N, C-alpha and C positions, 0 to 999 in steps of 0.2 A: 491482656496489653492493651485493650482499648480504655479500663479503668486509668492504667498508668497515663495514656494518651490525653484523658480528659483531665487528669491532675495537672499534668504539665502546663494546660491552658487557664488553671482555674485562677491564677493569680493576675490576670489582667489582660486586656486585649494586646495582641502581636503588633508590632510597628509595621510600618510599610514595606520594609526590606524584607522581614519574616513572614508577612502576609503574602506579598507578590512576587518577591524575585527568589529568596532561598525558602520556600515554602515546603512543608512536609505534607500539606492537605493533598490527598488524591484527587480531589476536584480542580483544584489551583493548578496542578502538574499537568492534568488532561487539557485545562485552557490553554497552558504554556505550550504544549506539544502541538495544539491545534492551530493556533494563531503563527507559530514559526513556520509549521509546516505549509500553510497558506500563503505565507510570503514567500516560500521556495517556489509554491505552485506557480506563480507570478514571475519569478526569475527563469524556471525551467520552461515555463510556457513560450517566454519571449524568446529564448534561445532556439526553441522549435520553429517559431514563426521566422528567425532569422536565416535559418538554414533553409525553410520551405522557400523563403524569398529568392536565396540564390538557384535553386533549381527552376523555379519559375521565370526568373528574369536573371539570365546569367550575366557575369560583370555588370550590374546595376548597381549603384549605391542602395544601401538599405535605409529606407526613409525613417525619418525622425532619429534614430539612435546608431546608425550606420557610422557617421563620422566621430562618434565619441569612442567607438571599440575596434573599427577595422581601418585598416590603411587606405584611404582614398574613399572609405564608407563602403567597400567592396569586400566582400566575403571570400577571401583568397582560399585555396585548397587546403593549406595547413588548418586555417580557421574553421572550415567547414567541418573537419575530422573531429577538431577540438569541439564544437557545438554538438555534434551527434554524441561525443562521449561525456559531457559534462549534464546534457540533457538527461540522457538513460541514466547516469547516476544519481543526479539530483531526484528524477522523478521516482525511483525505486525506494533510495534509501534516507531521502530528505523530505517526501511528500506521503507516497502511498503509506508504506510500512509505518511511518511516525503518526499518521493519522489513524490507521485502521488500528494499529496495537496501541501506540503510545498516548494517544489523546482518548480514543473510547474505552480502551483496556483500562487505564486509571481511571476515569470518570464512573464508568459503571459496574466494575465489578465489585468494588464494595457495597455499592446501592443493591446490587442484585443478589448479593450473598447474605445481606442483613447485619453488616458490621460497621463500625465507624470509619475505618480508615484501612489501608493495605498493612499487611502484615509486617512490613520492614519501611516505615515512612522515609527514614533518613537515606536508605538506599534508593529508594524512589525518588527523591529531590537528585540524588547523585545520577540516576540514569538519563533524567533531564539535562543535567549539565553536562554530563559526557556527551550526549547528543548534540547540546549547544556548542561544545567544543569543535566537534566534527563539522557543525555550520560554519564556524569562523574559519577552520582549516579551508573548506572547501571555497569560501568568498577569497581567502587571501591566496588560493592558487592561481587566479586570474592575474595577480599580480607579482607572483615569486619569481618572474623572471625566465630565460630559456626556452625551449621550445614549448608550444602550448600542450596541454595534455590532450593526446589526441590518439590513445592505444584502444579506442571503444571501451564501452561500458563494461565488457568483460575483462578489461585489462590484460590481453593475451601476452605471456612474454614467447620471445625476447623484444618485443618492441616496446613493451612497457620497461623495460631493464635497461637495453642498451641503445633504442631508437629514439627517446627522449631526453635530451639534455636539460639541465637546469633544475630548478626546484618545483616546477609547476607539477608534474608528475608525482612527486613525492609528498607534496602536502597533499593532493588528491587521495592517495593510499593512505595517509596518515587519518585523513577525515574517514575514512570507511572503517579503519581498525577502531576508532573511537565511536563511531555509530553501532559497531560492532559489540563493544564492551556495553553499550548503553542497552543494546536488546537483551543482552545476557542477564544483565541487572533486572531489567522489568520481568524477564520470563521466572526467575527465580522467585520474585514477589507475587507474581500472578498466580504461579503454582500452589505457594505456600497459603496464600489468601484463599484461593477456592477450595482447597483440600482440609484446611484447618480452622477456618474463621466463619463457615457457614453459620447462620441462625439456627435454633433448635427446630427440629423438624424440616429444615430444608435438604433434602437427600440431594446426591447428583441427579437423579431424574426427575428433580422438579425444577432444575436449573432452565432459565431459557436459553434457546440457542444462542443466542448472542453469546452468553457467558461459556456455554459448551466450546463454542468455535474459538474462544479467547483461550480457554483452556488447551485444546489440541493444538493450536498456534503455538502456545509458550512451550510445548513439548519440543516442536519443531524445531522453534528457535534455541532451546537449551542444547539441542542435540546437533545442529546443523552450523550455528552461527561461530562456535570456537573453532570449526573448520577453516571458515573462511578467514577468520581473524588469525590464525597460524600461519595460512598461505600468504596472506598479505604482508604479514611481518617478515616472512622468508623473503618476499619479492622486495620489500624494502632493504633487507640486507644484501641480496645481490645487486640492487642500485647503490647503495652507499658504504657496503663494508668488502665488496669483492668478491662475496661467497659465491657457489655456482649451483644453487638449487634448480633452477630454471632456465639457465644459459647453458647452450652447448660448448661444449670443449673449444680450445683454440683461443687465439688472441682476437678482441674485440675492444671498442673505445668504451671505456668507464663513462658513463652518463654524468657521474657528479665529479670526478678529477678531470675529465677531458685528456685522459692519457690511454695509453693500450696496456692492458692487463691481460694474463692467461688465465683463462678458466678451466678448471678441471674436468668440466662435464657434467651438465645437470640435464633435464629432460624437459622440453616445452612440453609434451603432451601431459607431465606430471600435473603440472598448471592447470591444464584443461581439467583433468580428472577432479583434482581438489575445488576448483571452482564451479563446477556443475555440482558436485557432491552438496555443494551449499546451494547454489542459486535455483536448482531446480526444485527443492523443498521451499526456497524461497518466493518462487511463483505461487504456491499455495499460501505461504504467509500472506502475500499480495492479496489472497482472494477467498480464504477461508473464512476470517472474521465479517468480510463482505456478505458471505452466504449467510452465516449467522443474524446479522442485523438485517438484512432484507427478507428473511423466514420471518423474524418478529413482526416487522412491518408490514410484510403482507397478511399476516395473521390479523394483526388489529385491524388493518384497511378492508377486509372482506368480512370482518366480524366474526371470525370462525377461528377455533383451535388450530394449530398446524395440523396437516394432515401426515400421520406417520412419523409421530416425534421421535419415536426410538430408532426407526429407519434412518431417519435423518442425521441424527447422532452417530449411528454406525458407518453412515456413508461419509460424514466428514473424518472420521477415522481411518476410513479405508483409503480415502484420497491422502491422507496424511503420510498413512504406511506405505502406499505404494508410490508416492513420491520420493521415496527413499533409493529406490531401486531401479529407477527409471533414467538417472542423469545422463548416461551416455548417448542418448537419442540424440543429443547437441553433437555429437562426435561423429556422426556417421561417415563425415569425410575426412576423418583423421587416419585413414587407415587401417581400422579394424577388422579383425576376421568376420568373415559372412556369417558364422555361427554364432558368434558373439551377437553383432547387431540384429540379428533375428532373435535373440532371446530379449534384449532392451526393446525391439520392435513389440514382441507381443505383450510385454509387462508394461508399456506404453498404451497398448490399446486397451488394456484391462482396466485404466484408470476410467474409461467410459461408462463403464457400469455404475460404480457409486454416483459418478456425476448424473448419469441418466436418472438414478433414484430420487436425486434432489429435485431434478427438473420435474418430474411426474408429480413429485409430493407438492411443490410450488402450483403446479397446474391444479392439483387436486384440493389446494388450500381455496384457491380462488373459484373452484366450480360449485356454482349454488350459493356463492356468497352475496352478501349484502355489501357489495363493494362500494366503498367511500373514495371516488377519485380525487382525494388530495394529494398534496404536494409530495408526502412522503410515500404514498402508494404508488403515485404514478413513477418516481424513481425507481422505486423496488421492483416494478413491473420491467421498467427498462432494464434495470440489472438482469432480468433472466432472461430478456430478449437477445440482449447482447452478448450474454454468458454462452447462451446457445449457438450463435453465429460463430463465435470466437471457438467454443468448443467444437464444433462440426469441422471447422477449418484445422485445428488441431489434428484431428483423426487423419487427414491427409498427410500430415508431417511425420506421424507415427510409422508411416510405411517406407522402410527404407529407400525403395527405388525411386517414389514420389519425392521425398526428400532429398535426394541427390540432385535432382531438377532444379527444385525451389529454393533449396539453403540459400542464404545470403542473398535473397531477393526482396520485394516489397511484399510479398505474398506472407513471408514471416512477419514483416513490419505490421501489416493489416491484422495477423492475427493474434499478436501479442497486445497489440491496443484494443480491440474489441474485448479481451481478456481483462485487461487491466484498467483502461480507462472506461470503455464501454461497461466492462462488469464493476469493478472495484469503485470506481469515482462516481457512479450512478448511485451505487449503495452509499457512498460517503456524503453524497448531497441529501438524499433521503435522511441518513441518519441525522446529520446536522439539524435539519428543519424539524426532525421530530424531538430530540432531545434538547434542541435550544433552550425551550422554557424551563427544563430542569437545570441547565446550566446558567441561564442570565435572568429568568423569572419574567420573560416577556416573548411575545410571538413573534415569529418574522412574518412579514408579510405575505399573504397567500396568493395574491395576484402576482405579485414579482415573483413568487416561488414558480408558479405555473409558466409565467414567460420564460423564465430561466431553464425550466426544464423542457420546454418546448422547442427553444432555440438551441440548446444543447444536442437534443436528440436528433434533432434534423441535421445538423451541421456535421455532428459527429459523425453520421453515418455518410454526409456527402465528402467528408473528408477521409475516412478509412477504408469506406467499402471500395471504392475505385482501385484502392491499391491491390487488392486482390487480381485484378484485372491486370495491370502491368506487372505485377509479379508474376503471375502464370504465363506473361509473355517473355520474362526472362529480364527484366528491369532489375539490375542491382541495386542494393543499398549502400549508402556511403559512398557515392561518387557525387561530386558536386557541379558535374555538367554533363547532360547527355551527348552535347556535341562530339564529347571525347570519342563516343562509339556511334560511327553511322546509322548503324542498323537500331538505336534507341530513339532516333530524331522522330519517327512517329508517336512516339508517347509525350512528345512534349506539350501538346495541348492538353492531355489529361494531367500535366505536372501545374499547368498553370489553373486548371479547374480546382485540382485538390488544394492548392494555395490560396487560392480565393476563398475555398470554405474553410481551411484553417484559420484564415484571418477572422473570418466571421465568427467560428468558434471560439476563439480566443476574445474576440469583443463581448460576446455573450456572456463570458464571465464578470464584466463589470456589473452586470445586473445582480448576479449574486453577492459580489464583494459589497455592492451598498446595500442590499437587503440585510446582508450579515451585520454589517458595524452601523447601520442607522438603525436596526431593531435593538442593539445592545440599549440605545440609549433612549429611543423614542418609539420602539415596538409597543404594541398593546399588551398590557398587564395579563399573564397567563392565570389561569386558574389552576387548580391543584391538579388536576388530571383532563387536560384539552382534547386528549385523543380517544378517553375513555378506554385506556389502557389496562393491561391484565398483569404486569409485571411488578415487582415488589416496589421499585422506586417511585411507582406512582401512587403508593400511599403517604408520601411525603409532600409538602407545600413546593411549590416553586418560587423561588429558587431553591434547592435541595439545603438545609439547614447545615451550618459548617462542620458538624459532627454526625451529621447526617440523623439517625436515630437516638431520640432522648432514652428510649430503652430498647434494648437488641429484641426484637420481635420473635413470636414464635409462629411458625409457618404452619398450616394444616394442611394443606395442598398445594400444589404448583398449578401454573396457570394453563397447564393443556390437559388438566385430568378430570374438569368437569364441564358444565354446561357452558354457553356462548355468552351468557348475561353479566357483563362487568359490574354491573351494580349488584349482584347475587353471589354466586357462588364460583365465578371466574376468577374474582379478585382473591389473592393471597390474603389469609386473615392474620393479622395483629392479635395479642393479648385482648387488647382493647375492643378490636371490632368484632372479636369472638363473642367477648361478654354482652357487647351491646345486641348481638345477633340471637343470645340465649335470653334476652329479654323480651 
């Protein structure tokens, strides 16, 4: 297949459209996912700051952009619920998953397995454009008319069916379906490439942990995403065709036609089951690739092979497997029998075991290492620290009696953001800085990188750690004004503090965006291996050539099998380097 791919380009250089728009090159597609998701990171972050402004300054116009989007510049209650919905959906489906899986999975997997491109290049291009179609639908939902899409990122029925009139909610659901199909196409490609296109000598036990994490994540996507896609299509049918998959029996107001229709009787609990059957594995789709990348960054930063390589692989697989049998811990308040709740509680607590293995192995990697506190390493270490905090708060929620009290409070918001933002996004920042030379041939500015890391680390913790406090005090999420409940008024100073920290956190990302885009054209030219790293892609020049390897390399050992000297036996050996070593 690689020879056919080479011959297809042998007749001349491709034009701009085929090179940068409809490209089948895995590196270009990875960059497309990355830049598109960074745009949505800015949009989703702006939505979050708008809702935080309303909580801190009730009935006060949002500065700068308020009058453009809200009546009188003030976030009304219906706008507030819509902001929480759109922020959550965008961050999960349009930022974190596309960056971790779409961007880095596409860019790194062929480089790590020693091949020219993905197994199915055209399918790969289709996965990006399905994702891009979802992006367009998500943006158009703001202008589709009717009620704002305000059913929460969980899209719970019957609110998402009969409570949201107009086309906005339907466009959101269509966007999720398209992103789901994009994930399925990508997962098929990743699995086939890793299983069937590895270079000679590159066994599965010689793969970097980044690629192992992408491999296991692709299995999660392939098994879980069709469940969500099918469920969302059923939800669309309930909205637009009058079916009754998730709508209780009786008369209701059809959201599309504006008329009363009779439903035969569906189950709202069924939606919760199928949604969480996908969405709890999705939590690990959000974090497993970050675990793999952080592991490799820590090994390079500590100048040591990863501690307990096979244990790390088995723990990633264990987390993924257990993730499929714990979904109903999100439904402890749905009325399930206590016996069933106990089973889900115990299985949820078991996830702490493989997670603990990973934490101790990360600490073992750093122990007595010659640690270089560069930007990728600092971000990877922050990932570990924030993941520990998020994981510890998750143990509280695994216990049914505790979860009943803190369910739907800001304690949940704090936990989720410590895992997904404090965990995954720190790993993303470190990975972007680390592989930027391989993507663009230039180095990001290290001083700006450390400034961005420090500001993000400080203001992230100032934003989300206090949410544990107000959540334990009973502060509910998704309420636009604490004055609605007199007993919440003592928490208002906390809301102001959190909002100010969140604004500072948002402004800190300007440093990263400037560094990223400025370095593309003005950054210092990168040497071939600026980090003295140990995986196969660093045997190539920066940026990586169009078809990666002129000749498929033969790998004689993996990055974690030998000593710690990147100049000698730690680097994977190509046929050429092996010949030089023989002489």
